[in-house]
N, C-alpha and C positions, 0 to 999 in steps of 0.2 A: 756171440753176435756183437758186432761192432756198434758203436754209437750211431754212425751214419746209417747202417742197415736198419736199426731200430727206429730211427726218425723217418726213414722212407716207408717202413712198414706201417707205422702209426699214421702217417700222412695218407697212405693208400686206403687204410681202414676208414679214416675220417671222410675222405672223398666218397667212398662207397656208401657211406651213411648219408651224406649230404645230397648226393645227386637226385635221389627220389624226391626229396623235399623241394628242390629247385624245379623239377619237372612238374610236381604237383602245383606249385605256386604259379608257374607259367600257364598251366592248363586252366586253373581257376580264373586267372586274369583274362584269358581268352573267352571263357564262358561269361564272365561279368561284362566284357565289352559287347558281346552279343545281346545280353539282357538289356543293357543300357541303350543299345541301338534299336530295341524293340524286336529283335530277331529271336523270339522266345522258342519257336519250334527248332531252330538250329541249335540253340543252347541246350534244349532237352535232348536232342539227337546226340550232341556231344557228351552229355552226361550218361547216356546209355551206351557209349562206346567202350570197348574192352579196356583201353588205357585208363579211363576214368574209374571204371569198376575195379581195376587192379589197385589204383592209388587211393581210393576213398572207400570207406566202409559202406555196407549196404544201407545202413541207416542214414549216413551222410548223403548218399546218392538220393534216396527217396525224399529226405528232408529238403534238399536243395531243389529237387524237381517240384515239390510242393510250394516252395518259396517262389519259384518261377511262375507257376500257375497263378499264384496270388498276385504277382506283378502283372500278369496278363489279364487278371480279373475274369478268369474262366471258371464260373461257378460249377459247372458240370465236372470238369477235370479236378477241381479242388475237392469236391465231394468224393469222387472216386479215389483220389490219392489219400485223403484222410481216412476213409474207410479201409483202404488197403493197408495203410501203415498201422492203424489200430488193430488190424487182424494179425499183424506180425507179433513176434515174441519180443516186445519192447520192455526195457527196464522202466522203473517208476519215473525217473527223470526224463527219459525220452518220451514216454506217453504224456507226461505233464507238458513237456515242451510243445508237442504237436497240438494238444488240446488247448493250451493257453494261447498259442499263436492263432488258432483258427476260430476260437469261441466267439469273439466279437464280430468276426467276419460273418459267421452264420447267423448271429443275432441281426446284423444289418440286412441280410438278404431274407430274413424271416423264415429260416429253416428251423422251426421249433424243435422238431424231433432230434436232429443232430446237435442242436445247441444244448438240449437237456443231457444228451449222452456225453458231450464234452464237459459240461459243468460237473457231471458226476465224476468224471475222470479227474478233473481239477480238484474236486473236494477230497477224493480218495488218495491222490498221489502228490498233491502240493503241500507246502508247509503253511502254517497258520498266517504268517505275515502276507504271503502272496494271496491267500484266500480272502483275507480282510481287505486287501487292496481292490480285489475284483468286486467284492460286495459293496464297498464304498463307491466304486465307479458306477455300478448298476443303480445304486440308490440315487445318484445325482443324475 
């Protein structure tokens, strides 16, 4: 194989690897524009589209939908999404991420039952420094 052929082959391989990342970036920017414009339902609809599902993991999809509901401040949908995500097979860091992101939200809306459940997850799955920070925040 000549040097030119090797360079062309390597270039094609690198392009094939990079193209999905560019598409993913453009897709995410499109969703962010909708969220910033207050078009939450359109953003969620786009997150449920096949292309988004193909380019993002199931956890990323659900987590971003949760973030959108939080931006929308839709307590019913946030509750459903949190319960749905926690019923999935999440690893420790994913469960902690969901719990820590929504714990204070549910404290604010006075959903004691879900707050206790989220605090339990934070205590079981988080590290000591993060837990200490939450305890200090609650104390003040």
